[in-house]
N, C-alpha and C positions, 0 to 999 in steps of 0.2 A: 422184941425190944432187944434180945441177946443178937438175934440174926442182924439188926441193923449193927450194932456194934461191933460184931466182927467184919462186917461192909466198910465201915469207916474206918477201921485203924490201917487197914491199908491204901488207902486215900489219902488220907494223914502223909504216907514215909514216903509216896508217888509225890505228893504235892513239894515233897521238901521239909514238911514239918514234924522233925525228928522227936523234937520235945514231946510234942502233941501226942505223935505216936506211943512213945515210950508211955507214958501215962495214961492212952488206950489201951496199951497190952496188958497195962498191970490189971487195971478193971477190968477186962475180957479174961484174963488169967483168975482174979478173984470171983470174978460172975459164974466161972465153969473149970474149974481145975484138975476137972478128969475130960474134956473133951478132947479128944484127937486133932483134929481138925483146929481148934484154938493154941493147941499146945505146938504143931507143926507149923503155923504163921508165928507163932511168937520167937520160936525157937531159929528160924527162919531168920526174922528180926535183927534177931541178937547178934547172929551170925555175921549179919552183913553191914551192923555199926561195930564190927570187929571187936565183939564181946563174949569170945568163945566161951569162956568159961559159964556164961549164964545161958548160953542155948546148951551147954552139955548139962547143966542142971536139968533143962527143963524136960530135955529130950529123956533123959535118967529116969523123970518121973510119968512121962508117956510111955518108956519100955515097962516100966514097971505095975502099970493101970489095967486093970480088968477090960479095958474097953479094947485094948489089942490084943487080949486072950482068947474072945469068948465067940468068935463070928470069924466066918472068911474073911470078910471085910476087915475083921480088925487084925488079922493075921497081915492084908496087904498093907494096914497102917504102920505095922510094927516091922515091915522089910523095909518100908520110906523111912521109916524114923533109924532103923539100923543104920541104913543109908546117910542120912544128915548126922548121925554121932561119929560117923565114921570121918566125916568132914573133919568137924570142929575139931575133932582128937587130933588128926591131921594140921588142921591149921594153928591148935597150940604146940607142936612138935615133941619133940623127945621119946626116946626108944619105948620107953611102956607106952606112953598114948599112941603111939603108932601101930605097935602089936596089939594092942585092942583094934586099932581100926582095921587092921588086916583079917581080926577075927569075926566080926561084926559083918565084914563081906564075904569070906567065909561060911559063916550062918547062914546068909542070904543065898550064897550059890550053892550050896547044898540043898535049899528047901528049893530052890529053883531049877535042879540040873537037869531035869529034861527039859525042860523048853529054851534053857540058854542053851545045851550042848546042841538039838536039834537047829537053833537059829544058826550059830554058830557054823557048825560044819554044812549046813548052806548056803550060806554068807561066802564060805572057804572055798565051797564048789563053785559058784559065778561070779570067781574075782578074774578071773581072765577077761570074760563073758562082758561083766562090768568096767572092765577096764576102756573096753573096747569103743562101750559106749558113751563113757565120757570124753576118750579123744574124739569122736567123732560131733560128738555136741560142743565141745571148747571150739573144736575147727569151725563149726559152724554159727556158735553164738558168742567166741570169743570169751575171755578169762573172766567170766562171772564169778561171784565171791564162792557162792553153793557148788558150783562146778568144782573149785580150784581144792572146796574144802573136802569135799569128796575123792577127788584123784591125791589128794594127800593120804588118804585114810586108806587109800590103796595103794602107794608107793610104802607106807608102813605095813601095811600086810605082804608086801612083796621084800620085805628087807632094806630099803631104802628111804632113810628119814632122811639123809639132806635133800633129796627129792623133793620131801615132806616139807620139810623145812620153808624152802623157796614158794611151792604152793601157798604154804598156811599164812608166811607173813605176808604175801601179798593178798591172800583173802581178808586178811583181819583189815590190811589197809583200807580194803573197799568198804567194807561192811564186819566192823566188829563183833565181837558176839563172843560170851560167855564160853560157849559152849567148841565155838574154836580155839579159845584161849588153852581150854582144858585140852585138844588135841595137836594145840604146839607145843602145851607140856609134855606130853608123850613122847611130842619127834623130838625135841631138845633130851629125853631121859634117855631116847632108843639112839640118838648120836652121842653119847657120851657127856653132856653138859647139865648137870645135874642143877648146879645153881640157878641156871636160865629156866630147867622145869620147875622148881620149887617157885621162881618168880613171875612164872605163868601161871601154875595156880594158884595163885595168890591175888593176880591180876583177874581170872576168872571169876575167883569170888569177891572181889573188889565192885566188880561189872555187874554184878548182882546173878550170877549163877544160881536158878532156884534149887535148891536144896532137895526137895523131893521129885525132881524131874531127871534122873540119871537113869536112862534107860537099862535095862538087864544086861544087855551087850555090852554097855558101858563101865560098867564098875569091874571090868578084868582089868579097864585102864586105869579107872581110880586106882584099883588095888595095886597094880606096877609103878605108879607115880607114889604114894605113899611107900610103898617098899625101899624105891629109891631114896626117898628122904630118910628114910631110916638108917639107911646105911652109909647117910651122910656125916 
């Protein structure tokens, strides 16, 4: 019964029955108050509905629970929870919240450092080769949205935020997605347009950016955005 309830809640949201979804999340939280997946889902719902304070409360409960401390799987859930909490703190703004958000991402970075460093070094070594492949793909297939998004990230790595902005704006016009909006926010941040970066980050959240699916390598992107918002 609990599994069926948990499956029904996102269905209500997907169908636009938000009041029904909110009631079902309340029931699910009452039935399984310490279940990490239920807490993650509820926090994501509250964040998407513009209720970051409620999402924050749920995530603080998650991070204080035994389920995030007792196993390797629990640590994975805790890392996910720290990423989610960092986002909802950034959504609410303010120096103190942004400082805490950066600390949460820093904690994740320390615990995942070897993997992230290895992946980042490998990616950096392959930038010129990757750029050549992407340019050839664009030449053969045309300016596909995903190719443009990839090329934009390579432009950012090469210190060319204006070229990245041009690609990302075209990619989003073709095929908008929350992750492209996140990349657009970073490009604006690198180009010195902080207010546009904040707007793009909020658009990513409003478009349904799945809080739990921020890849490890994207955490530095998010941390840079939060730092920029804090400084505004």
